[in-house]
Each structure stands twice: as C-alpha cells, then as structure tokens.
N, C-alpha and C positions, 0 to 999 in steps of 0.2 A: 588481633591478627596483623594490623599494620605495624605494631611494635616489633613483631617477630621478623618482618621483612627488612627492617632498618639495618641490622648487621650484614645481611646478605647484599643489600644495595651498596653499603659501604665497601664490602669486599670486592664487588664488581667494579666499583668506581676507582679502585686503586690501580694506577698505571702498571705497577710491577706485576700485579695479579693478571692483568690483561696480557702482558708480554709473556708471562709464563704459560698461560692458557694457549696463546697463539703458538708458542713453540711446541707445546705438547700435542696440539692438533696437527701441526705440521709433521711432527715425528710419526704420529699415528698414520697420517695419509701416506707418508713416504714408506712406512713399513708395509702397509696394506698393498701399495702399488708395487713395491719390490717383491713381496710375497706372491702377488698375482703373476708378475712377469717371470719369476723363477719357476712357479708351478707350470706356467704355459710353456716355458722353454724345455723343461725336463719331462713334460707329458709325452708319453710315447706316441709316435705316429707310424702307421704301417707303410713300409716301403716295398714295392714289388721287386722281385729279382728273378733271374732266369734259372730254372732248375735243370737245364740241360744245354749243351752247346748247340747253337743255331747258326746255320750257314746262310750265306746271302740268298735272298729270294724267298726264305721261309716265311710263311704267313703265321703270325703269332696268335695263338689261341689261349684260352684260360688254362689249358692243360700244361702250358709251359711256364706258368707263373706261380710263385709262392711268395710269402711275405715275411719280413723281419720287422720287429719293433725297434725304433730308434728314437732317442730324444730329438725333438725338433731342431734344437740348436746344432746338433752334430751334422745335419745335412743341409742346414740353411745356406751354407757357403757354396754348395754344389748346385748351381742354378740349372745345369744341364742334365741332372738326374730326373727322370720322369717318375713322379710319385703317384700319379693317377692311373690306375690300371685300365680304366675305360679309354684313355688316350693311347694305350699300347695295343690292346686287343684289336685285331684286324689289320694292323700295320705289317709291313714286310721288313725283313732285315736288309739293310742297304746293300747295294751291289758291290761296294768296295770294302766290305768287312764282314765280320761275324760277331756273334755275342757268345762269350765263353760261359761255361756252366758256373753257376753261383755268382754271376756278375749282375750289377744293376743295369737297368735299361737307360741308356743315354740318348738324348734327342738326336744326335748326329748319326746314331746307328739305325734309326728308323726312317721309313719312307712309306708312301702310299702306293697302291696298285697303279694309280694314274701317273705317278712320278717314276715308277719302276722303268728302267731303260728298255726292257724287252716286253713290256706289257702290250706293245703294238702287235705282237704275234697272236695275241688272243682275240683280236678284234678285226682280223682280216676278212674282207667281204668274200662270200662264197664265189668260187670260180676265179679268185685272184691268187697271185703268188708274189712273195716279197722279192724284189730285185735290189741288188746292192751296186750302185754306180760309183766307180772310183772317181774321186775328185781331189782337189787341193784348194788352198786358199784363193788362188787366182780363179779357178773354175766356179767357186761359190761366191765370187764377187766380194772378196775380202770378208768372208764369214757373214754375208748378207742373206744367205738362204737358210731359213730356219724351219723347224718342225711346224706343220700346218700351213706353210706357204704352198701355193700352187705354182708349178713350173711347167714349161714346155721342154721337150727334148729335140735338139737339132742334130743333124747328122752331117758329117763331113768325110768325103772320100774322093777317089778319082774314078772316072769312067774310062776303063781301058778301051772300050769299043769306040770311044770318041777321042782317040789320041791323047789319053791321059788328062782330059780336062777336069777341072775342079767341079765337084758336085757338093752343093751345100743347101740344106733346106730343113724345114720343120718336119719331123717324123711323127711325133706323138704330142698331143696336147692334153691339158687339164689333169696333170698328175699332182697329187697331194703328197708332200714330203712327210714321212712319218717320224724320221729320226735323222740326226746328223751325228756321225760317230768318228772318233779318231782311230788311229791304227791299232789301239788296244781294245777297241770296242766300247769305249766310254763315251757317254753323251758329251758332245762338244760344249753345249751350253749349260751343263750341270752347275758350273760356277760362272754366273753371269759377269763377275768381276774380272775373271781371267779365262776366257774361252780357249779351248784347246785347238790344235791344228786339225782341220777336217780332213778325213780320208775317204769317207763313204757317205753317200746319201741313200737312205733306205725308203722305199715306197712300194706300194702294191699295185700291180697291173693285171689285167686279164691274162689267163694262161697263154693265149696265142701271142700277145705282145711280149710276154716274158720270154718265150722261145725266140721271138724275133730279136730282142735285145741281146740275148745270150749268143745267138748266131753272129750278130754284128760285132760283139765283143771278141769272139773267137777269130773273126776275120780281121781284126785289127782296125775296124771302122771306128772313127772317133764319134762319141756321143757326148754332147755338151748340154748341160742344164741351163735354161734361161729363165730367170725369175720374172714375174709380172707384177702388176700393181695390186693394191689391197682389195679392190672390188673383184679382180680376177680370182684371188684366193678365196673370196667369199662365195664364188659361183658354185652352183650345185650341179653343173654340167659334168657328165661322166667322162672318164679317160677314153680317148679315142685316137685311132690312127688318122693322120692328116694327109698322108701322101702314099697312094698306091704305087706310084713310080719308084719312090725310094724303097718301099717294101720289096718291090720286084727286084731291085738291084741287090738286095741282101739275099732273097730267096734263090735267085738265079745262080748265086755263087755257092750254094750249099746243096747237099743231097737231100731230097725229100723222102721221108720214111712213109711208105704207103699205108702202113697200119698203125700210124702214130695216133694215140688217143690222148686227148686233153679234157679238161673239165668242160670245154665248150664243144667237144666233138662227140657225136653219137657213134659209138663203136658197136659193130655187129658181134 
C-alpha cells in the first residue's frame, strides 16, 4: 500500500503541479461565484405597479396594485421605486401629484395620513370649527410659528367712544396651530430645507369663538398671533376667551341674530 502512495506523493510535491491545481481551483471558484451572481441578478423579482390612475389623497389598497416580474439588475439603479407592497398599502397619494395608470410606485409620490396636509380636518374636536387666520412672515415671527405650537390671539382696534384711543389686548388664549399654509394651500414646512412663505394659520376653536373671530375679521379688526414657550405648547388647557370687554367691543358693532344656533347653543 505504501508503495502505491509514492507516485501520488511525488505528484503533489511537484511545484508545477501545485500551481496548476491552485489555478484550477481558482477558476472553479470564480466560475461558481460568477454563475451565482448572474443567476441572482437575472432572477425575476415582483415589482408592484398601479393598475389605474390615482389622484392626490387617494388611499392605496391592494385593489390598485398588480405585479410585473423584472430581473433584479434592471431595477437596482432605481432606488426610489417601491418594491415592497406592504410599504405601499395604506399610504396616500401625495398632495402635489398623481400616480398614472401602469406606473410604478415612487417614494416621493406616497405619504401617510398623518403627513397629509388636510388630515387635520378629520380630527377636529366636537363643537369646534376650523378658522383660517391671514398672516405673513412678519406676523409669524419669521416662520417661527409651527404646527402643534400653542399661540394666543391679540386684538388691536380703536375705541370710537373714547375719542379713537388705541385698544390692544389678549382676546383668546391656548390655541393650538394645526397647520401653516402658503397662498396655494401647501404646507409651509413640507420641505424643511426651504420653507414657503406663510399666508394662513389654521386652528380649531369652539363655534362661538369662530363666530367672534369672523365678525372681527369682517369689521377689519386686526387679530395677531403671539407664540409662547415650549411648556405653554405642552399645556393641556382648553382654548378660552380671555377678555369679555374685548368681546363686547366686537359684539356691539355687529347685529345679533336672535335665532342663531351653534354647536354650543340649545335651539328650540
């Protein structure tokens, strides 16, 4: 038996033989690796696409999704194409666009209900109404008033019965800002890198305060938002009227509707 192994040992001890074997092993490894990578790259992967045109605000369900098989390499360069249907279902079509029929789903076309600009209207407290206060960059303290901040509203006018003296004071406190929008209705802070020019603050107030603010607006009385600190914004105190005297100045300049019914009024 030992004699039989002698030629084999001599064969392995030959440097040329070892070199050739090493090259062959390397070629096999490279071939197997290459084959594996090719198979992986051409292996079809399912990519979801939209089977109908979806407009802004549409909630995406499984009914709107179909699939195409593509080699993985063909879509590897498109990092913004969503390939996971579970990350699409339940999302909304973004407010500044639509998804055409037979189009892939791109990340920038999708948003969540929480991020949707007008989702605020679905969570208004009972008995409250949305009021839109006209503002500009100066009145928002150079874009310092943001959604979820709490503000107070101050009123400025003249008192005719007191020889035109200036009247200035806090009218309403503890108002939480729901959205800040520009003149086209877009969220001012949608792009934090380049915020838009603010045109409106949106917030909800009890119906009686909504009517009061609308009357002040129609009378040309200036209403100014004043931001407060972080702890004030975190307060759970309810929105409330802070000056009966200022309220009376507005009410006394408007006609009172005797049978006016609001959410806070018991009507016969």
